[in-house]
C-alpha positions as CSV (number, residue, x, y, z in Angstrom):
1,M,74.2,167.4,60.1
2,N,77.7,168.9,59.3
3,R,79.6,165.8,57.9
4,K,82.7,167.6,57.8
5,R,82.5,168.5,61.5
6,V,81.3,165.0,62.6
7,L,84.7,163.8,61.1
8,L,86.9,166.4,62.7
9,C,85.1,166.5,66.0
10,G,85.1,162.6,66.0
11,L,88.6,162.7,65.4
12,L,89.2,164.9,68.5
13,A,86.9,162.7,70.5
14,G,89.0,159.8,69.4
15,L,92.2,161.3,70.3
16,V,91.0,162.4,73.8
17,I,89.6,158.6,74.0
18,N,93.2,157.3,72.9
19,L,95.0,159.5,75.3
20,G,92.7,158.6,78.1
21,E,93.4,154.9,77.5
22,M,97.0,155.5,77.4
23,A,96.9,157.3,80.8
24,A,94.8,154.6,82.0
25,A,97.2,152.1,81.0
26,F,100.3,153.7,82.5
27,A,98.3,154.3,85.8
28,G,98.0,150.6,86.3
29,M,95.0,149.2,84.0
30,M,97.4,147.4,81.7
31,K,99.2,145.6,84.7
32,L,95.6,144.6,86.0
33,W,94.9,143.1,82.3
34,V,98.4,141.6,82.0
35,D,97.9,140.0,85.6
36,E,94.4,138.7,84.8
37,M,95.9,137.0,81.5
38,A,98.7,135.7,83.3
39,A,96.5,134.0,85.9
40,Q,94.7,132.3,82.9
41,G,98.1,131.0,81.3
42,K,97.9,133.6,78.7
43,T,100.0,136.5,77.7
44,F,98.7,140.1,76.6
45,P,99.0,140.8,73.0
46,E,102.1,143.2,72.6
47,S,101.9,143.4,68.8
48,T,102.0,146.3,66.4
49,A,99.1,144.9,65.0
50,A,97.1,144.9,68.3
51,S,98.4,148.3,69.1
52,V,97.3,149.9,65.9
53,F,93.8,148.1,66.1
54,F,93.3,149.6,69.6
55,I,94.2,153.2,68.4
56,F,92.1,152.8,65.2
57,W,89.4,151.6,67.6
58,G,89.5,154.6,69.8
59,F,89.2,156.8,66.7
60,L,86.2,154.8,65.4
61,V,84.4,155.1,68.6
62,G,85.2,158.7,68.9
63,M,83.7,159.5,65.5
64,I,80.6,157.5,66.0
65,A,79.9,159.1,69.5
66,I,80.2,162.4,67.6
67,W,78.0,161.1,64.9
68,F,75.4,160.0,67.6
69,Y,75.8,163.3,69.1
70,A,75.0,165.2,65.8
71,G,72.0,163.2,65.5
72,M,70.7,163.5,69.1
73,R,71.2,167.2,69.1
74,E,67.8,167.3,67.2
75,V,66.0,165.5,69.8
76,L,67.7,166.3,73.1
77,G,69.1,169.6,72.2
78,P,72.8,170.6,72.0
79,G,74.9,170.7,75.0
80,A,77.0,168.8,77.6
81,M,74.1,166.8,78.9
82,T,73.2,165.4,75.4
83,A,77.0,164.8,75.0
84,V,77.0,162.7,78.4
85,R,73.9,160.7,77.4
86,V,75.6,160.0,73.9
87,A,78.8,159.0,75.6
88,I,77.2,156.8,78.2
89,A,75.5,154.9,75.2
90,A,78.8,154.7,73.4
91,W,80.5,153.3,76.3
92,I,77.9,150.7,76.8
93,L,77.8,149.5,73.0
94,F,81.5,149.7,72.5
95,S,83.3,149.1,75.7
96,L,81.1,147.8,78.5
97,G,79.2,145.2,76.2
98,P,82.3,143.7,74.7
99,T,84.1,143.7,78.3
100,V,81.3,142.0,79.8
101,S,81.0,139.4,77.0
102,I,84.5,138.3,77.3
103,M,84.0,138.0,81.0
104,L,81.1,135.7,80.4
105,M,83.3,133.7,78.3
106,G,85.8,133.4,81.0
107,F,88.6,135.8,79.5
108,C,88.5,138.0,82.4
109,S,87.1,138.3,85.9
110,P,84.2,140.3,87.3
111,R,86.9,142.2,89.3
112,L,88.7,143.3,86.1
113,V,85.3,144.5,84.7
114,A,84.4,146.5,88.0
115,Y,87.9,148.3,87.8
116,S,88.0,148.9,84.1
117,A,84.3,149.9,83.3
118,P,84.3,153.1,85.2
119,V,87.6,154.2,83.9
120,D,86.4,153.6,80.3
121,A,82.9,155.4,81.1
122,V,85.0,158.4,82.2
123,I,87.2,158.2,79.0
124,A,84.2,157.7,76.9
125,I,82.6,160.8,78.5
126,A,85.6,163.1,78.3
127,G,86.1,162.2,74.7
128,T,82.6,162.8,73.5
129,L,82.4,166.2,75.5
130,A,85.7,167.3,73.8
131,G,84.2,166.8,70.4
132,A,80.7,167.9,71.2
133,A,82.1,171.2,72.5
134,L,83.4,172.1,69.0
135,Y,80.6,170.5,66.9
136,K,78.3,173.0,65.1
137,D,75.6,171.6,62.6
138,N,74.8,173.1,59.4
139,K,72.3,175.5,60.7
140,A,74.3,177.0,63.3
141,A,77.3,177.2,60.5
142,R,75.0,179.1,58.1
143,S,73.6,181.3,60.6
144,L,76.7,182.5,61.8
145,S,77.7,183.4,58.1
146,A,74.7,185.2,57.7
147,V,75.6,187.7,60.4
148,P,76.6,190.9,58.7
149,T,80.2,191.9,59.5
150,P,81.0,195.6,60.4
C-alpha cells in the first residue's frame, strides 16, 4: 500500500465529497434539513465549529474510503468497480448508518432520509472514484520506475 498516495488521493476524494455536499446544500438539501428541524422546534446549527466539523468529516471519509480502496485492490482488483463497491461501503458506514440512527431517535423523518441518502451515495461514489483514479500502489510505482527511459 502506498501510504503517501492514500493520503493525497484521500484528500482529493474528500475535496470532491465536500464540493458535492456544498452543491447539494445549495441545490435544496440544506432547506430540507432546516425545514425538518424547524418542524421539530429546533434550529440548524449555523456555527463555524459545525461547518469546520462537516468539512473535516468530508476529508476524513475521503481518506478512509481511499484507504479501504487501497486494501481492497488486492482482493477485488484495481478499477472503477472496486472503487464503487468501496464507496457504497463507506457511504453505509459513514452516512446512511448515522442518518438512519438519528431518524430512529426522532431527529429527522424517513422522508428526509429518502431524499438525502441517494444524494449522499452519489457524492460518496464520485469522491471515491476521483481518488481511486489517481491511486497507484507501491508495486505499480516500482514497476513504472523500473521501465527504462530512452
